[in-house]
C-alpha positions in Angstrom: 21.6 -61.3 -71.6 23.6 -62.5 -74.6 26.0 -60.9 -77.0 25.9 -61.2 -80.8 27.8 -59.6 -83.6 25.7 -57.8 -86.2 27.8 -56.5 -89.2 30.8 -56.5 -86.9 29.1 -54.5 -84.1 28.5 -56.2 -80.7 24.9 -56.1 -79.6 23.5 -57.0 -76.2 20.2 -58.9 -76.6 17.6 -60.5 -74.3 17.0 -64.2 -75.0 14.9 -65.7 -76.3 14.5 -63.7 -79.5 13.9 -64.8 -83.0 15.7 -63.3 -86.0 12.6 -61.4 -87.3 12.1 -59.7 -84.0 15.7 -58.8 -83.7 15.7 -57.2 -87.2 12.5 -55.2 -86.3 14.1 -54.0 -83.0 17.1 -52.8 -85.1 14.7 -50.7 -87.3 14.9 -53.0 -90.2 12.0 -54.5 -92.2 12.7 -58.2 -92.4 11.4 -58.5 -95.9 14.0 -55.9 -97.1 17.2 -57.6 -95.9 19.3 -60.6 -96.6 20.9 -62.3 -93.6 23.8 -64.6 -93.1 24.1 -66.3 -89.7 27.5 -67.8 -88.7 28.5 -67.9 -92.3 25.3 -69.5 -93.7 22.5 -67.7 -95.6 19.2 -67.7 -93.8 16.1 -68.1 -95.9 13.5 -65.4 -95.1 10.9 -68.1 -94.4 13.0 -69.1 -91.3 13.4 -65.5 -89.8 10.5 -66.1 -87.4 11.5 -69.6 -86.5 15.3 -69.0 -86.0 16.1 -68.3 -82.4 19.3 -66.3 -81.9 22.0 -67.7 -79.6 24.8 -66.1 -77.5 27.8 -65.6 -79.8 25.9 -65.6 -83.1 27.5 -63.6 -85.9 25.1 -61.9 -88.3 25.8 -60.2 -91.6 22.8 -58.1 -92.6 22.5 -56.5 -96.1 19.7 -54.2 -97.1 18.0 -55.0 -100.5 18.0 -51.9 -102.7 16.0 -51.7 -105.9 16.7 -49.3 -108.6 18.0 -48.9 -112.1 
């Protein structure tokens, strides 16, 4: 087990897990969010390749369209 922070909330996760799978497990659609990991923006093309690590800090923002 590992602990990460997602939007300031501590989450216990099983490793290994990639960012895309984590987002899906949280009920989010990976293509509908913007993610920052440890202070750096993560391009959506890396969501499936990026393995989360114990202690990671994620900021996740939902993309909302409208006018």
